[in-house]
C-alpha positions in Angstrom: -48.6 -20.2 -33.1 -46.0 -20.2 -30.3 -48.6 -19.0 -27.8 -51.1 -21.6 -29.0 -48.5 -24.3 -28.6 -47.5 -23.1 -25.2 -51.2 -23.2 -24.1 -51.7 -26.7 -25.5 -48.6 -27.9 -23.7 -49.7 -26.3 -20.5 -53.1 -27.9 -20.6 -51.5 -31.2 -21.5 -49.2 -31.1 -18.5 -52.1 -30.0 -16.3 -54.2 -33.0 -17.3 -51.3 -35.4 -17.0 -50.2 -33.9 -13.7 -53.6 -34.2 -12.3 -53.8 -37.9 -13.0 -50.3 -38.4 -11.7 -51.0 -36.5 -8.5 -54.1 -38.6 -7.9 -52.2 -41.8 -8.5 -49.5 -40.7 -6.1 -52.0 -39.7 -3.5 -53.7 -43.0 -3.6 -50.5 -45.1 -3.5 -49.0 -43.2 -0.6 -52.2 -42.8 1.3 -52.3 -39.0 1.3 -55.8 -39.0 2.8 -54.0 -39.8 6.1 -52.4 -36.3 6.2 -54.3 -34.3 8.8 -53.7 -30.9 7.0 -55.5 -32.1 3.9 -57.8 -35.0 4.9 -61.0 -32.9 5.0 -60.7 -32.7 1.2 -58.7 -35.8 0.4 -60.9 -38.3 2.2 -64.0 -37.5 0.1 -61.9 -37.2 -3.1 -60.3 -40.7 -2.7 -63.8 -42.2 -2.8 -63.9 -41.5 -6.6 -60.6 -43.2 -7.4 -62.3 -46.0 -9.5 -63.9 -43.3 -11.7 -60.5 -41.6 -12.1 -58.8 -44.9 -12.9 -61.4 -45.5 -15.6 -60.8 -42.1 -17.1 -56.9 -42.2 -17.0 -56.4 -44.5 -20.0 -58.7 -42.3 -22.1 -56.7 -39.2 -21.0 -53.4 -40.9 -21.9 -54.8 -41.9 -25.4 -56.2 -38.4 -26.0 -52.9 -36.8 -25.1 -51.0 -39.2 -27.4 -53.4 -38.6 -30.3 -53.2 -34.8 -29.8 -49.7 -35.0 -31.1 -48.2 -32.7 -28.5 -45.1 -33.3 -26.5 -44.4 -36.9 -25.5 -43.9 -36.1 -21.8 -47.6 -35.5 -20.8 -48.8 -38.6 -22.6 -46.0 -40.7 -21.0 -46.9 -39.3 -17.6 -50.6 -40.1 -18.1 -49.7 -43.7 -19.1 -47.7 -44.3 -15.9 -50.5 -42.7 -13.8 -53.0 -44.9 -15.6 -50.9 -48.0 -14.9 -50.5 -47.2 -11.2 -54.3 -46.6 -10.8 -55.0 -49.7 -12.7 -52.9 -51.8 -10.3 -54.6 -50.5 -7.2 -58.2 -50.5 -8.6 -58.7 -53.0 -11.4 -57.2 -55.9 -9.4 -60.3 -55.6 -7.1 -62.3 -57.0 -10.0 -60.3 -60.3 -10.1 -61.3 -63.1 -7.8 -58.7 -64.2 -5.3 -57.7 -67.7 -4.4 -59.5 -68.8 -1.2 -58.1 -71.0 1.6 -59.4 -74.5 1.8 -61.4 -74.7 5.0 -63.8 -77.4 6.3 -66.2 -75.5 8.5 -69.9 -74.6 7.9 -71.0 -71.9 5.5 -72.4 -68.6 6.9 -74.7 -66.6 4.6 -74.9 -62.9 5.5 -76.8 -59.9 4.2 -76.3 -56.2 5.1 -78.4 -53.2 4.2 -78.7 -49.5 5.2 -82.5 -48.6 5.3 -82.1 -44.9 4.5 -83.5 -43.5 7.8 -86.0 -46.4 7.9 -87.6 -45.6 4.5 -86.6 -48.8 2.6 -89.6 -50.8 1.4 -90.2 -53.4 4.2 -91.9 -55.8 1.8 -88.9 -55.6 -0.5 -86.4 -56.1 2.3 -88.2 -59.2 3.5 -88.5 -60.5 -0.1 -84.7 -60.1 -0.4 -84.3 -62.0 2.8 -86.5 -64.8 1.6 -84.6 -65.1 -1.7 -81.1 -64.8 -0.3 -81.9 -67.0 2.7 -79.2 -65.5 4.9 -78.3 -66.8 8.3 -77.6 -63.3 9.6 -79.0 -59.9 8.5 -77.2 -56.6 9.5 -79.3 -53.4 9.2 -78.3 -49.8 9.6 -80.5 -46.7 10.0 -83.1 -48.9 11.7 -85.8 -46.7 13.2 -88.4 -48.0 15.7 -91.1 -47.5 13.0 -89.1 -49.4 10.4 -88.6 -52.2 12.9 -92.3 -52.4 13.4 -93.0 -52.4 9.7 -90.4 -55.1 9.1 -92.0 -57.3 11.7 -95.4 -56.8 10.1 -93.9 -57.8 6.8 -92.7 -61.1 8.3 -89.0 -60.5 9.1 -89.1 -62.0 12.5 -90.8 -65.2 11.2 -87.7 -65.7 9.1 -85.1 -64.4 11.6 -86.5 -64.8 15.1 -83.4 -63.8 17.0 -82.2 -60.2 17.1 -79.8 -57.8 18.8 -81.1 -54.3 18.2 -79.9 -50.9 19.5 -81.8 -47.7 19.0 -80.6 -44.1 19.6 -83.5 -41.8 20.3 -85.7 -44.0 18.1 -84.3 -42.4 15.0 -82.1 -43.3 12.1 -79.0 -43.9 14.2 -80.3 -47.4 15.2 -78.8 -50.6 13.9 -79.7 -54.3 14.3 -78.5 -57.8 13.8 -81.1 -60.4 13.0 -80.4 -64.2 12.8 -82.0 -67.5 12.1 -80.0 -69.0 14.9 -79.6 -68.0 18.6 -77.7 -64.9 19.4 -75.8 -64.0 22.6 -74.2 -60.7 23.5 -70.9 -59.8 22.0 -68.2 -57.6 23.3 -69.6 -54.0 23.1 -67.8 -51.3 21.1 -67.0 -47.9 22.4 -69.7 -45.3 22.0 -70.1 -43.9 18.5 -72.5 -41.6 16.7 -74.7 -44.4 15.4 -75.4 -47.7 17.1 -73.0 -50.5 16.3 -74.4 -53.6 18.0 -72.3 -56.8 18.5 -73.4 -60.4 19.0 -72.3 -64.0 18.9 -74.3 -66.4 16.8 -74.3 -70.1 17.5 -74.6 -72.2 14.4 -76.0 -75.8 14.2 -73.3 -78.0 15.4 -72.2 -75.5 18.1 -69.8 -73.3 16.2 -69.8 -69.7 17.3 -69.1 -66.6 15.1 -68.6 -63.0 16.3 -70.8 -60.4 14.6 -70.4 -56.6 14.4 -72.9 -54.3 12.7 -71.0 -51.3 11.4 -72.3 -47.8 10.8 -69.6 -45.1 11.0 -70.4 -41.5 10.5 -69.7 -40.0 7.1 -66.5 -38.0 6.6 -68.2 -34.6 6.5 -66.7 -31.7 4.4 -66.1 -29.7 7.6 -63.2 -29.2 10.0 -62.8 -32.3 12.0 -65.3 -34.4 10.0 -62.7 -36.8 8.7 -61.1 -37.1 12.2 -64.4 -38.3 13.7 -64.9 -40.7 10.8 -61.4 -42.1 11.1 -61.8 -42.5 14.9 -65.0 -44.5 14.5 -63.3 -46.9 12.0 -60.6 -47.1 14.6 -62.9 -48.6 17.3 -63.4 -51.7 15.2 -61.4 -54.5 16.9 -59.2 -57.1 15.4 -60.8 -60.6 15.3 -60.5 -62.5 18.6 -60.6 -66.3 19.2 -63.9 -66.7 17.3 -64.1 -66.2 13.5 -65.7 -62.8 13.1 -67.9 -61.1 10.5 -68.0 -57.3 10.4 -70.6 -55.9 8.1 -72.5 -52.7 7.3 -72.1 -49.1 6.1 -68.5 -48.2 6.6 -68.8 -44.9 4.7 -65.5 -45.9 3.4 -64.1 -47.5 0.2 -61.0 -49.6 -0.3 -59.3 -46.5 -1.6 -59.3 -45.0 1.9 -56.2 -45.6 4.0 -58.4 -45.9 7.2 -60.4 -48.7 5.7 -57.3 -50.5 4.6 -56.1 -50.2 8.2 -59.2 -52.1 9.3 -58.4 -54.9 6.9 -54.8 -55.1 8.2 -56.2 -55.9 11.7 -57.0 -59.4 10.3 -59.9 -59.2 7.9 -60.7 -59.8 4.3 -63.3 -57.9 2.3 -65.7 -60.4 0.8 -66.3 -58.3 -2.4 -62.5 -58.0 -3.0 -62.0 -61.7 -2.5 -64.9 -62.5 -4.9 -63.7 -60.0 -7.5 -66.8 -57.9 -7.1 -65.4 -54.8 -5.3 -65.9 -52.4 -8.2 -69.7 -52.9 -7.9 -71.0 -49.7 -6.2 -73.4 -49.7 -3.3 -74.4 -46.1 -2.6 -76.1 -43.3 -4.6 -79.4 -41.6 -5.1 -82.4 -43.9 -4.6 -83.5 -45.5 -7.9 -80.3 -44.2 -9.7 -77.0 -45.9 -10.6 -74.9 -45.8 -7.4 -71.7 -43.8 -7.2 -69.5 -45.3 -4.4 -68.8 -48.6 -2.7 -69.4 -47.9 0.9 -71.0 -51.1 2.2 -68.9 -54.1 3.0 -68.8 -57.6 4.5 -65.5 -58.4 6.2 -64.5 -61.8 7.5 -61.6 -63.0 9.6 -58.6 -64.1 7.6 -58.7 -67.8 7.3 -62.3 -67.8 6.2 -63.1 -68.5 2.5 -65.4 -66.3 0.6 -67.6 -68.4 -1.7 -69.7 -65.6 -3.2 -70.5 -61.9 -2.9 -73.2 -59.9 -4.7 -75.0 -56.5 -4.6 -78.8 -56.0 -4.8 -81.0 -52.9 -5.2 -83.7 -52.3 -2.5 -86.6 -49.9 -3.4 -86.6 -46.6 -1.4 -83.0 -47.0 -0.1 -80.0 -45.1 -1.2 -77.8 -48.2 -0.4 -77.8 -51.5 -2.1 -77.8 -54.7 -0.1 -74.5 -56.8 0.0 -74.8 -60.5 0.3 -71.9 -62.9 1.0 -71.3 -66.6 1.6 -68.4 -67.3 3.9 -67.0 -70.7 4.7 -65.6 -70.8 8.2 -62.6 -72.7 9.4 -63.3 -76.0 11.1 -63.3 -75.9 14.9 -61.7 -79.3 15.4 -64.6 -80.6 17.4 
């Protein structure tokens, strides 16, 4: 009986310690540590799932009737994970601003395979002012044009890399001019400035960072590409696309600290996942719409697109008045 009790105690501490270690790693940003980031960066993506399991683990350890220490440890770990994760499901108070409302939509086309008719149907329904697209191939651009995209959004800033899936594009209902270019990255990340009716201008950046591959240096390349995203300038700025990062990644939180808010977090919708196998429930929240601090997020929602492994993210953003 002593051996059985020791084994149960050992397993209990292993479970509780695992949750506690995960909570500590998330709180201190352990995925910054170069010696362990190859493993830690992908693992941190699953923090919401671990946070959901932690209360069940704490309850199970309590009901098991073993030592109180493991159950108490699991309770504290659950509370810590709850603070950093579940708060993202609560809408935030927004600033009172008097500028125009900008509607944006972002979508990764899965190497150009997303159904063009469905994409255009989503654009018709959402009626965005600006559309950001990643993995935009030359063939996909042609099929989207044939489906009527350019009739809805006649202005575009598109960059292709070898005509393949590393292309990205910004489409708009309103005139676009060139934005400040970003340093060279693996996938195209075009920039633009949109001029809204009334003359207000907004900076735009279409994001597609490389994924943090499970190989030596993979997370370094991913972090460096997130690092090229600039702080907002004089113009209000919207940065949208496939960041290959979640709010549980320290490098993504660093981007926010440059002067942005995440539309989904502000709307209390950040726990809605955006990436997974096509046609299946998504696993991770990798796609985001960021806006300069001082903008008000009025709405944010996520929408499935046939034949894409990413879901489209839609946001309504009210801009500060220009004082004109």
